[in-house]
Structures are given as structure tokens and as C-alpha cells.
N, C-alpha and C positions, 0 to 999 in steps of 0.2 A: 717681415720680423723687424720689429723696431730695435734700434740700438738705445742702449742705455746711455743717457748723458753722464760725462766724466767730471763736469763742472761741480767742484766742491767749495764750499765756503771755509775759510779759513780766520779764525778768529784767535788773536793773542791779548791775554789779560795780565796786565801787571798792577801791583800793589804792594806797598809797605807792610799791610798787616794781612797775615795768611788767613785769617778767620773771615774778613770781609770778602777775601778774593773767593774763598769756598763758596761762601754763600751766593755770591755774584755768578759763579759757574753754576750752581745749582739753579739758579733762576733761569739762566738761558737754556739747559739742558730742559728743565721743565715745559719752558716756552715751545722748543723744537718738538718735542713729544707730542703736543697738541696738534701738529701740521701732518696730516697723512702722508705717507710715503717717504719719511725723512728719518735720518737716524745721525745719531752725534756721538763722539767720542773724546774724552778729556785727557789730555797727556801732561804730567807734571814735568815742567822744564828746569834746569838748574837754577838756584837761588842765586842771585850776583849779590857779594858781599864787599862793601865798601869800608876801609879802617883808616880813621884817620887819628893821627898822632899829636897831640898838643902839650906844649910845655908847661906845667903848672906854674912854675916862677922863671921868668925867663932871664933874670939877671943873676940869681946865687945857685940854685941847685939844677944843673943841667941833666941830671940823671932823674929827676922826678918829673913823669911825664903821665899824661891821662889817655887811655884810648877810647875813641867812639866808634861805632860802627852803624851802618845803615844796611839793612837787608832789603833787596827788590825780589819778590817772590812773583814767579811768573806761571802761567797755565796756557797752554794751546789747546784749542777746540777746532775739530774738523765736523763741518756738518754737511751731509748729504743729503739735500733737498731733491724733491722731484723737480722736472723743469718746470712745472707751472708754480709751484709754491716755493721756487727761489727768490722771486721778488717781494712776495710778502712776507718771507722770514727775513729778510734784510730790513724791511719797515717797522716790523714787529722789534727786532734787536735794537735798533736806533731809538726806537720810541720807549725802550724798556727802561725803569728806573733803578739803576744799580746802585748799591752801596757807596757811601762817600771814601773816596780814594782809590777807586776801581778804575783803571784806564783801560781801554779797548782798542784794538785795530782790527779793521775787517780785509781780509785779502780775499781778492775773487780769482 
């Protein structure tokens, strides 16, 4: 009886634009579905929100301020490839052309 390998690939995708992040996740899931004996799941991680407060007029009105924010959207993908297909999946993901502004890290 063969033991199933428990090695899974974990990808973490990050982007400032949630639409490009969703399209990047969709591209990776479609790529993984072409490899036999593999499955994937997408998990939405909490969005990091960083707020900056800037004085409009530094000398006269200290109460007049503007607020700016940057949101970092994140997704986690877990890919369970067959043992033979793990290397090919890694190569295909690294060669994939993701949308601009989408960053990814691969954890083995």
C-alpha cells in the first residue's frame, strides 16, 4: 500500500488592487487544474490597512488634517499536487505571467 505524500505547496499572494489579485488567483487555479491528481484551495486573508495623517497647513491650522490609507489585500493558496507533478507545478507557476502589482511567495 502506497502512502500519500503530505507535501503541499503554499502560495501567498499580495496586492494593493483586489481585482488584479482575484484574476491572479484565478490564473493559478486554472493552471493547477490542468495538472492531473492535484487540487487547490483559495483562502482570503485579512486586509492590512495603513492610515497616514497629514497636516494640511503646518503653521496655522493644526486641526485641519487629511487622512490617506493604503490597503494590502492578501490571499493564500494551498496546492496539493501529486508527488511527480510538484516540480512541474512550481516551474509553471514561476513562469506564469501574473497581473501587474501582484506579488507572490512560495512556501514548500
